[in-house]
C-alpha positions in Angstrom: -23.8 72.6 93.4 -20.7 71.3 95.0 -17.3 70.4 93.1 -17.1 66.8 92.3 -13.6 66.6 93.3 -11.2 68.5 95.8 -8.7 69.7 93.1 -8.8 70.5 89.3 -6.6 67.2 88.4 -8.9 65.0 90.4 -12.1 66.6 88.8 -10.4 66.2 85.4 -9.7 62.4 86.0 -13.2 61.8 87.4 -14.5 63.5 84.1 -12.5 61.2 82.0 -13.8 58.2 84.0 -17.4 59.3 83.5 -17.1 59.1 79.7 -14.7 56.1 79.6 -11.8 58.1 78.2 -8.4 56.6 78.7 -4.9 58.0 78.0 -2.4 55.5 76.2 0.6 57.8 75.5 2.7 60.2 77.6 2.4 63.0 75.2 -1.4 62.9 75.4 -1.1 63.0 79.2 1.1 66.0 78.9 -1.4 67.7 76.6 -4.0 67.3 79.4 -1.8 68.4 82.1 -1.1 71.6 80.2 -2.4 74.8 81.4 -1.4 76.9 78.2 -4.1 79.0 76.8 -3.3 77.8 73.2 -2.6 74.2 72.7 -1.6 72.7 69.3 -1.7 69.0 68.6 -0.1 67.7 65.5 -0.2 63.9 64.7 -0.5 61.4 62.2 -4.1 60.6 60.9 -6.2 58.3 63.1 -4.1 59.0 66.6 -7.0 60.1 68.7 -6.1 63.9 68.6 -9.8 64.7 67.9 -10.9 62.4 70.8 -8.4 63.7 73.2 -9.5 67.4 72.2 -13.1 66.5 72.8 -12.4 64.8 76.2 -10.6 68.1 77.4 -13.4 70.2 76.4 -15.7 67.9 78.4 -13.5 68.3 81.5 -13.4 72.0 81.1 -17.3 72.3 80.8 -17.9 70.8 84.3 -18.0 74.0 86.5 -16.2 74.6 89.7 -16.7 77.1 92.4 -17.7 79.8 91.8 -20.2 78.4 89.5 -20.2 80.4 86.3 -21.4 80.2 82.6 -19.2 79.2 79.6 -19.3 79.3 75.7 -17.5 76.7 73.8 -17.3 76.6 70.0 -16.2 73.7 67.8 -15.3 75.2 64.6 -15.2 72.6 61.7 -14.3 73.1 58.0 -18.0 72.5 57.6 -20.8 71.6 59.9 -20.6 68.0 58.5 -16.9 67.7 59.3 -16.9 68.4 63.2 -15.9 65.3 64.9 -15.2 67.0 68.5 -18.9 68.1 68.4 -20.2 64.5 67.7 -18.0 63.0 70.6 -19.5 65.7 72.8 -23.2 64.9 71.8 -22.4 61.1 72.4 -21.1 61.9 76.0 -23.3 64.7 77.1 -26.6 63.8 75.3 -26.6 60.2 74.8 -24.7 59.3 77.8 -26.2 61.8 80.2 -27.1 59.1 82.6 -23.5 58.1 83.2 -22.3 61.6 84.2 -25.2 63.6 85.7 -25.6 61.1 88.5 -22.5 62.7 90.3 -23.9 66.2 89.9 -26.8 68.0 91.4 -30.2 66.8 90.5 -31.2 70.3 89.3 -29.1 69.9 86.1 -31.0 69.9 82.7 -30.1 69.9 79.2 -32.3 72.6 77.8 -31.3 72.4 74.1 -29.9 69.4 72.1 -29.8 70.0 68.4 -27.7 68.1 65.9 -28.5 68.8 62.6 -25.5 69.3 60.3 -27.3 69.7 57.2 -29.3 72.7 58.5 -26.2 74.2 60.1 -27.7 73.8 63.7 -25.2 72.1 66.3 -26.0 73.4 69.8 -26.1 71.9 73.3 -27.2 73.8 76.4 -26.7 72.6 79.9 -28.3 74.4 82.8 -26.1 74.0 85.9 -28.3 76.0 88.4 -27.8 79.4 89.7 -24.6 81.1 90.5 -23.7 83.0 93.7 -25.6 86.1 92.4 -28.7 83.9 91.9 -28.3 84.3 88.0 -28.6 81.1 85.8 -25.4 79.5 85.1 -25.1 77.5 81.8 -22.7 75.8 79.5 -23.3 76.5 75.7 -21.7 74.2 73.2 -22.0 75.3 69.6 -20.7 73.6 66.5 -19.6 76.2 63.9 -18.4 76.1 60.2 -15.5 78.3 59.0 -17.3 78.5 55.6 -20.0 80.7 57.4 -17.7 83.4 58.6 -20.5 85.7 59.8 -21.4 83.4 62.6 -17.8 83.8 64.0 -18.1 87.2 65.0 -18.9 89.4 68.1 -18.6 86.6 70.8 -16.3 86.1 73.8 -15.5 82.3 73.9 -14.4 80.4 76.8 -12.9 77.4 74.7 -12.5 77.2 71.0 -11.5 74.0 69.2 -10.5 74.2 65.4 -11.6 70.8 64.2 -9.0 69.6 61.5 -7.3 72.9 61.9 -5.1 72.5 58.9 -8.3 72.7 56.7 -9.0 76.3 58.0 -7.4 79.5 56.4 -5.2 81.4 58.6 -7.8 84.2 58.8 -10.1 82.1 60.8 -7.8 82.0 63.6 -6.2 85.5 63.1 -9.4 87.4 62.5 -12.1 85.9 64.6 -10.7 83.5 67.3 -7.3 84.7 68.6 -8.4 87.6 70.3 -11.8 86.3 71.4 -10.9 82.9 73.1 -9.8 82.2 76.7 -8.6 78.7 75.7 -7.9 77.3 72.2 -7.1 73.8 71.2 -6.0 73.1 67.6 -5.8 69.3 66.5 -4.5 68.6 63.1 -2.5 66.4 60.8 0.4 68.6 59.2 -0.5 69.8 55.8 1.0 72.2 53.3 -1.5 75.0 53.6 -1.2 74.9 57.5 2.0 76.9 57.7 0.2 79.5 60.0 -0.1 76.6 62.6 3.5 75.6 62.5 4.5 79.2 63.0 2.2 79.6 66.0 3.8 76.5 67.7 7.3 77.8 66.8 6.5 81.2 68.4 5.4 79.3 71.4 8.7 77.5 71.5 10.6 80.6 71.1 8.8 82.8 73.8 7.1 80.9 76.6 5.3 83.9 77.9 2.9 83.4 74.8 1.4 80.4 76.7 1.4 78.3 73.5 2.1 74.4 74.0 2.8 72.2 71.0 2.3 68.4 71.2 3.0 65.7 68.7 1.2 62.4 69.3 2.6 58.9 68.3 0.7 56.2 66.8 0.0 54.2 69.9 -1.8 57.0 71.4 -4.8 55.1 69.5 -4.7 51.6 70.9 -6.9 50.7 67.8 -4.4 52.2 65.3 -4.5 50.3 62.0 -0.9 48.9 62.1 -1.6 46.9 59.0 -2.4 49.9 56.8 0.7 51.5 58.2 3.0 48.7 57.2 1.5 48.6 53.8 1.8 52.3 53.1 5.4 52.2 54.5 6.3 49.5 51.8 4.9 51.6 49.0 6.5 54.6 50.3 10.0 53.0 50.4 9.5 51.8 46.6 8.5 55.4 45.6 11.5 57.2 47.5 14.7 57.7 45.8 16.4 56.7 49.0 14.5 53.7 49.6 13.4 54.9 53.0 9.6 55.5 53.5 10.2 58.5 55.6 11.8 60.2 52.6 8.6 59.9 50.7 6.6 63.0 51.5 3.1 61.9 51.6 3.9 59.2 53.8 6.0 61.4 56.2 3.0 63.7 56.5 0.0 61.4 57.0 1.6 58.7 58.7 4.5 60.1 60.7 2.9 63.5 61.3 5.9 65.6 60.0 5.7 69.0 58.4 7.2 68.4 54.9 5.1 70.8 52.7 5.8 68.9 49.6 2.8 70.4 47.8 3.6 73.4 45.7 7.2 73.9 47.2 9.0 76.8 45.9 12.5 75.2 45.8 13.5 71.6 45.1 15.6 71.9 48.4 16.3 68.7 50.5 18.8 69.0 53.3 19.8 65.3 52.8 20.9 66.1 49.1 21.9 69.8 49.5 23.4 69.7 53.1 27.2 69.9 53.8 29.5 70.0 56.8 31.9 72.9 56.9 35.1 70.6 57.1 34.1 69.4 53.7 35.7 72.5 52.0 38.7 74.8 52.5 37.2 78.1 52.5 40.9 79.8 52.3 40.9 78.5 48.8 37.5 79.8 47.6 36.1 83.0 46.3 33.7 84.6 48.9 30.5 86.6 48.3 27.7 87.8 50.3 24.0 88.9 49.5 21.5 90.8 51.4 17.8 91.2 51.9 17.0 93.8 54.5 13.8 94.6 56.4 13.9 96.0 59.9 10.8 94.4 61.2 10.5 91.4 58.8 14.0 90.2 58.9 17.6 91.3 58.3 19.2 88.5 56.1 22.7 88.2 54.9 24.1 85.1 53.1 27.6 84.1 52.7 28.7 82.0 49.7 31.9 80.4 48.8 33.0 79.2 45.2 35.4 76.6 44.8 37.8 75.8 41.8 35.0 73.9 40.0 32.5 76.7 40.3 30.2 74.9 42.9 28.6 77.2 45.5 28.6 76.5 49.3 26.3 78.8 51.4 28.4 78.4 54.5 26.9 81.1 56.9 24.1 83.5 57.6 22.8 86.3 59.3 19.1 86.1 60.1 17.8 88.5 62.6 15.2 91.2 63.2 15.4 94.8 64.3 18.9 95.5 63.1 19.4 99.0 62.1 21.0 99.4 58.6 24.5 100.4 60.3 24.3 97.4 62.6 23.3 95.1 59.8 26.1 96.3 57.6 28.6 96.1 60.5 27.7 92.4 61.2 28.3 91.5 57.5 31.7 93.4 57.7 32.7 91.2 60.9 31.6 88.1 59.0 33.7 88.8 56.0 36.8 90.2 58.0 38.6 86.8 58.0 38.1 86.4 54.2 38.8 90.1 53.2 41.4 89.2 50.6 39.0 86.7 49.1 35.9 88.6 48.9 34.8 89.2 45.2 32.0 91.5 46.1 28.6 91.8 47.9 25.0 91.7 46.3 23.0 94.5 47.8 19.2 94.5 48.2 17.8 96.2 45.1 14.9 97.6 47.2 17.2 99.0 50.0 19.8 101.1 48.4 20.9 102.5 51.7 22.6 99.1 52.6 24.8 99.5 49.6 25.7 102.9 50.7 26.8 101.8 54.2 28.7 98.7 52.7 30.6 100.9 50.5 31.4 103.4 53.2 33.0 100.4 55.2 35.2 99.9 52.1 33.5 96.8 50.9 32.9 96.0 47.2 29.3 96.1 46.3 28.4 94.8 42.8 26.9 97.2 40.3 23.9 95.8 38.5 20.5 97.0 37.0 18.1 96.8 40.1 15.0 96.1 38.0 16.8 93.1 36.4 18.2 92.0 39.8 14.6 92.0 41.4 13.1 89.9 38.6 11.3 87.1 40.6 10.8 84.8 37.7 14.4 85.0 36.5 15.9 84.7 39.9 14.0 81.9 40.9 14.7 80.0 37.7 18.5 80.4 38.2 18.3 79.5 41.8 16.4 76.2 40.8 19.0 75.7 38.2 21.9 75.9 40.9 20.1 73.5 43.1 20.1 70.8 40.3 22.7 68.1 40.2 25.7 68.6 38.0 27.5 66.2 35.9 29.1 64.5 39.0 25.7 63.9 40.6 26.2 66.6 43.2 24.1 69.7 43.3 25.7 73.0 42.1 24.7 74.6 45.4 25.1 73.1 48.8 24.1 74.7 52.3 25.9 74.2 55.7 23.8 72.2 58.0 24.8 74.0 61.2 25.4 77.6 60.4 22.5 78.1 58.0 19.8 76.5 60.2 17.2 79.4 59.6 17.8 79.4 55.7 17.2 75.6 55.8 14.0 75.9 57.9 12.7 78.6 55.6 13.6 76.7 52.2 11.9 73.7 53.8 8.6 75.4 54.4 8.4 77.9 51.6 5.4 77.0 49.3 2.9 78.5 47.0 -0.8 79.5 47.6 -3.2 77.2 46.3 -3.0 78.0 42.6 -6.5 76.9 42.0 -7.3 80.3 43.7 -8.0 82.7 40.9 -6.2 85.6 43.0 -2.9 83.6 43.0 -2.8 82.1 39.7 0.8 83.7 38.7 3.2 81.8 40.8 5.7 84.8 40.5 3.5 87.4 42.0 4.7 88.9 45.3 1.7 87.4 47.1 1.9 83.9 45.8 4.3 82.6 48.2 3.4 81.3 51.7 5.9 81.7 54.5 9.0 83.7 55.2 11.1 84.3 52.1 13.8 86.7 53.2 16.6 84.0 52.8 15.0 83.0 49.4 15.1 86.5 48.2 18.8 87.2 49.3 19.6 83.9 47.3 17.9 85.0 44.1 19.5 88.5 44.3 22.7 86.7 44.3 21.8 84.2 41.5 21.0 87.3 39.3 24.5 88.8 39.8 26.5 85.7 39.6 29.2 85.9 36.9 29.9 83.3 34.3 32.2 80.9 35.9 35.6 80.5 34.2 38.2 78.1 35.4 40.9 80.6 34.3 40.7 84.1 34.9 42.0 86.4 32.2 44.2 89.3 33.1 42.3 92.5 32.5 44.4 95.6 31.4 43.6 99.1 32.6 41.6 100.1 29.4 39.4 97.0 29.6 38.8 97.6 33.2 37.8 101.5 32.8 35.5 100.1 29.7 33.8 97.5 32.1 33.2 100.2 34.8 31.8 102.5 32.4 29.4 99.8 31.1 28.4 98.7 34.5 27.6 102.5 35.6 25.7 103.2 32.4 23.5 99.9 33.0 23.1 100.8 36.6 21.9 104.3 35.8 19.7 103.2 32.9 21.7 105.4 30.6 21.7 104.4 26.9 24.6 106.1 25.0 24.5 105.9 21.2 27.2 103.0 21.5 24.8 101.1 23.9 21.9 101.8 21.6 23.9 100.3 18.7 25.0 97.3 20.9 21.2 96.7 21.7 20.4 96.6 17.8 23.3 94.7 16.4 24.3 92.5 19.5 28.0 93.7 18.8 29.6 95.2 22.2 31.2 98.5 21.7 33.8 97.5 24.4 34.8 94.2 22.6 38.5 94.0 22.0 
């Protein structure tokens, strides 16, 4: 069989012409021109992302020289929800007369099964014989991610995850990522699809991963229902606190294609409400704090806080990097704090990584002494952080985040969400495995929230005796030691160190 065109671009154009497929947006054209092994398409609902994915598969099915076989999987959330397979059935089986006339006469469709209820979705096209006189065929199978046993043990030429956001991350990670030559992931952004967003962001950071990420506009579909869009826009504007439709999360997700993760969000964080620019405050007039969450492979995070005369907190800088040794990490913290050395009140360490405190103290930095078990309490730390993010009496939140210097923290807090609490394995929202997404800045912030002193507008002078008593009390609490005086304190509520 001879190729139907001289070049791959011409062949793809002819393939689209055969099935009557047209491109109406530049972003869709970029998708079809991409040679990336993984292509992610996120878009609002009804913007032709499934249609374009099916058209791309059809073009990839048509063989070039040398003639070879291929296996294509269309993996839907169920057999019934598998739009790309139905498009291919319409073009290949129902419309065979339109495309096969340009091919060799020996082409036959040997299998054509379309029974979603029976879990039987399969098309087999026999192209003829390859150069070694073996049969060359294209096999297209519709799969369901709910029947995971059918996703094992195959090398796949092209895989499409129909409605990709509906699939658990393990479907991609466990079954498809290492077995597919090319993959297409069309989806509308949804809270449970954080894994898709992370995959796309990885491709943006490292082009060698061969991952391209596309976002279709509404006019990619010439038949888009604009009347419905404008009706939903008006309703969203009425519901939004700002009066803007794009600030209503459901509208932003379904109609604008934005990743907002409004369902099950861990923190009530919104950059419009909680963001500030650094020229708003004079850091030289503030108390300075820092807090840490250390993980060599995960992330090394340090957050830098300022507290003004009213007690309001400003997260004004961050360290958010991977693969820093403990010494390098603490040196970076010391470098960040050097301009504020006289203003630094203390640093909050990572209760699970005591070596960080050791290095910080060796550098001459003050690390707060606190009960490690209490500091690591996820429920208490989360509640305190939520309280800080709430509006104060003046209508401004008690915690603000600098928009430019803290970009990684902002991205993390925007995306952080809970697993589906309907899942019996994750009913406890404070369990360590209940949160989806990176939570390193969240942990550093809650560690700090658990060590924050009660704010007082005027600091009292502390005499030497009071200071020694306070240090002794902190050490006893840190070491878990309970003297008789501490035991009486626990029973009566009367501090033995009270003046």
